[in-house]
N, CA, C and O atoms as CSV, one atom per row, in Angstrom:
chain,resi,resn,atom,element,x,y,z
A,1,MET,N,N,15.188,171.099,-47.011
A,1,MET,CA,C,13.977,170.697,-47.558
A,1,MET,C,C,14.500,169.206,-48.212
A,1,MET,O,O,13.705,168.267,-48.202
A,2,ARG,N,N,15.443,169.083,-48.605
A,2,ARG,CA,C,16.168,167.621,-49.112
A,2,ARG,C,C,16.496,166.841,-47.790
A,2,ARG,O,O,16.603,165.621,-47.918
A,3,THR,N,N,16.649,167.307,-46.695
A,3,THR,CA,C,17.241,166.528,-45.579
A,3,THR,C,C,16.021,166.191,-44.778
A,3,THR,O,O,15.949,165.264,-43.970
A,4,LEU,N,N,15.006,167.094,-45.103
A,4,LEU,CA,C,13.517,166.496,-44.218
A,4,LEU,C,C,13.009,165.456,-45.247
A,4,LEU,O,O,12.450,164.443,-44.827
A,5,VAL,N,N,13.164,165.643,-46.473
A,5,VAL,CA,C,12.693,164.163,-47.293
A,5,VAL,C,C,13.402,163.046,-46.583
A,5,VAL,O,O,12.895,162.121,-45.948
A,6,ARG,N,N,14.586,163.287,-46.792
A,6,ARG,CA,C,15.791,162.031,-46.410
A,6,ARG,C,C,15.222,161.332,-44.792
A,6,ARG,O,O,15.008,160.165,-44.462
A,7,LEU,N,N,15.114,162.590,-44.056
A,7,LEU,CA,C,14.825,162.186,-42.663
A,7,LEU,C,C,13.268,161.293,-42.765
A,7,LEU,O,O,13.132,160.172,-42.273
A,8,LEU,N,N,12.563,161.767,-43.233
A,8,LEU,CA,C,11.116,160.670,-43.747
A,8,LEU,C,C,10.993,159.607,-44.071
A,8,LEU,O,O,10.243,158.766,-43.573
A,9,LEU,N,N,12.033,159.438,-45.347
A,9,LEU,CA,C,12.385,157.962,-45.799
A,9,LEU,C,C,13.122,157.319,-44.907
A,9,LEU,O,O,12.961,156.098,-44.898
A,10,THR,N,N,13.997,157.828,-44.039
A,10,THR,CA,C,14.571,156.848,-43.311
A,10,THR,C,C,13.332,156.303,-42.215
A,10,THR,O,O,13.171,155.113,-41.942
A,11,LEU,N,N,12.511,157.412,-41.661
A,11,LEU,CA,C,11.573,156.719,-40.416
A,11,LEU,C,C,10.593,155.758,-41.427
A,11,LEU,O,O,10.035,154.764,-40.963
A,12,LEU,N,N,10.446,156.138,-42.803
A,12,LEU,CA,C,9.396,155.342,-43.300
A,12,LEU,C,C,10.059,153.680,-43.798
A,12,LEU,O,O,9.405,152.665,-44.036
A,13,THR,N,N,11.278,153.835,-43.833
A,13,THR,CA,C,11.961,152.344,-43.928
A,13,THR,C,C,11.949,151.729,-42.775
A,13,THR,O,O,11.573,150.565,-42.629
A,14,GLY,N,N,12.349,152.448,-41.902
A,14,GLY,CA,C,12.400,151.886,-40.264
A,14,GLY,C,C,11.270,151.412,-40.041
A,14,GLY,O,O,11.253,150.310,-39.492
A,15,ALA,N,N,10.028,152.028,-40.364
A,15,ALA,CA,C,8.946,151.557,-40.045
A,15,ALA,C,C,8.373,150.346,-40.763
A,15,ALA,O,O,7.599,149.542,-40.243
A,16,VAL,N,N,8.752,150.304,-41.800
A,16,VAL,CA,C,8.403,148.988,-42.779
A,16,VAL,C,C,9.186,147.681,-42.375
A,16,VAL,O,O,8.725,146.540,-42.349
A,17,THR,N,N,10.535,148.108,-42.048
A,17,THR,CA,C,11.453,146.740,-41.345
A,17,THR,C,C,11.102,146.331,-40.358
A,17,THR,O,O,11.325,145.147,-40.105
A,18,ALA,N,N,10.347,147.248,-39.325
A,18,ALA,CA,C,9.688,147.080,-37.865
A,18,ALA,C,C,8.462,145.898,-38.367
A,18,ALA,O,O,8.345,144.759,-37.914
A,19,LEU,N,N,7.870,146.352,-39.111
A,19,LEU,CA,C,6.327,146.154,-39.315
A,19,LEU,C,C,6.697,144.531,-40.052
A,19,LEU,O,O,6.147,143.568,-39.518
A,20,ALA,N,N,7.415,144.328,-40.990
A,20,ALA,CA,C,7.849,143.437,-41.391
A,20,ALA,C,C,8.291,141.801,-40.622
A,20,ALA,O,O,7.859,140.653,-40.732
A,21,GLY,N,N,9.647,142.643,-39.631
A,21,GLY,CA,C,9.899,141.734,-38.589
A,21,GLY,C,C,8.809,141.304,-37.837
A,21,GLY,O,O,8.861,140.149,-37.417
A,22,THR,N,N,7.591,142.152,-37.512
A,22,THR,CA,C,6.773,141.538,-36.710
A,22,THR,C,C,5.932,140.735,-37.261
A,22,THR,O,O,5.661,139.750,-36.573
A,23,ALA,N,N,5.256,140.836,-38.597
A,23,ALA,CA,C,4.368,140.125,-39.377
A,23,ALA,C,C,4.926,138.747,-39.549
A,23,ALA,O,O,4.345,137.722,-39.191
A,24,ALA,N,N,6.063,138.801,-40.109
A,24,ALA,CA,C,6.928,137.474,-40.633
A,24,ALA,C,C,6.733,136.090,-39.830
A,24,ALA,O,O,6.496,134.984,-40.316
A,25,PRO,N,N,6.897,136.446,-38.445
A,25,PRO,CA,C,6.955,135.167,-37.993
A,25,PRO,C,C,5.338,134.883,-37.408
A,25,PRO,O,O,4.981,133.773,-37.013
A,26,ALA,N,N,4.497,136.021,-37.429
A,26,ALA,CA,C,3.402,135.769,-36.713
A,26,ALA,C,C,2.450,135.172,-38.187
A,26,ALA,O,O,1.373,134.595,-38.037
A,27,ALA,N,N,2.886,135.355,-39.167
A,27,ALA,CA,C,2.152,134.660,-40.710
A,27,ALA,C,C,3.089,133.601,-41.025
A,27,ALA,O,O,2.699,132.890,-41.951
A,28,ALA,N,N,4.448,133.222,-40.421
A,28,ALA,CA,C,4.693,131.751,-40.344
A,28,ALA,C,C,4.119,130.664,-39.413
A,28,ALA,O,O,4.010,129.486,-39.756
A,29,SER,N,N,3.826,131.061,-38.432
A,29,SER,CA,C,3.457,130.255,-37.625
A,29,SER,C,C,1.880,129.643,-37.832
A,29,SER,O,O,0.992,130.460,-38.073
A,30,PRO,N,N,1.520,128.103,-37.728
A,30,PRO,CA,C,0.273,127.948,-38.427
A,30,PRO,C,C,-0.727,128.205,-37.132
A,30,PRO,O,O,-1.855,128.445,-37.562
A,31,PRO,N,N,-0.683,128.230,-35.767
A,31,PRO,CA,C,-1.696,128.671,-34.896
A,31,PRO,C,C,-2.092,130.014,-35.421
A,31,PRO,O,O,-3.265,130.028,-35.792
A,32,ARG,N,N,-1.536,131.004,-35.543
A,32,ARG,CA,C,-1.727,132.605,-35.290
A,32,ARG,C,C,-2.255,132.537,-36.957
A,32,ARG,O,O,-3.031,133.460,-37.206
A,33,ARG,N,N,-2.059,131.886,-37.795
A,33,ARG,CA,C,-2.178,132.278,-39.256
A,33,ARG,C,C,-3.915,132.613,-39.368
A,33,ARG,O,O,-4.401,133.504,-40.066
A,34,GLY,N,N,-4.613,131.743,-38.571
A,34,GLY,CA,C,-6.266,131.994,-38.835
A,34,GLY,C,C,-6.640,133.403,-38.102
A,34,GLY,O,O,-7.586,134.021,-38.590
A,35,THR,N,N,-5.948,133.986,-36.922
A,35,THR,CA,C,-6.021,135.043,-36.664
A,35,THR,C,C,-5.724,136.227,-37.479
A,35,THR,O,O,-6.520,137.133,-37.724
A,36,TRP,N,N,-4.427,136.135,-37.903
A,36,TRP,CA,C,-3.903,137.073,-39.035
A,36,TRP,C,C,-4.783,137.528,-39.814
A,36,TRP,O,O,-5.098,138.717,-39.847
A,37,ALA,N,N,-5.375,136.461,-40.667
A,37,ALA,CA,C,-6.385,136.316,-41.611
A,37,ALA,C,C,-7.956,136.993,-41.349
A,37,ALA,O,O,-8.793,137.577,-42.037
A,38,ARG,N,N,-7.856,136.668,-40.315
A,38,ARG,CA,C,-9.463,137.286,-39.734
A,38,ARG,C,C,-8.898,138.975,-39.609
A,38,ARG,O,O,-9.613,139.797,-40.181
A,39,ARG,N,N,-7.983,139.362,-39.079
A,39,ARG,CA,C,-7.576,140.585,-38.803
A,39,ARG,C,C,-7.805,141.584,-40.165
A,39,ARG,O,O,-8.445,142.631,-40.258
A,40,THR,N,N,-6.905,140.726,-41.333
A,40,THR,CA,C,-6.990,141.667,-42.272
A,40,THR,C,C,-8.251,141.307,-43.418
A,40,THR,O,O,-8.469,142.073,-44.356
């Protein structure tokens, strides 16, 4: 049970870091900021 929770946490943190890595440059670049605001 504990190993399952650890695996889920590892997957979750990996997904969060991947999302942050893709979202950070898009939000930083001026031309894509308008489309980003429209999406959310």
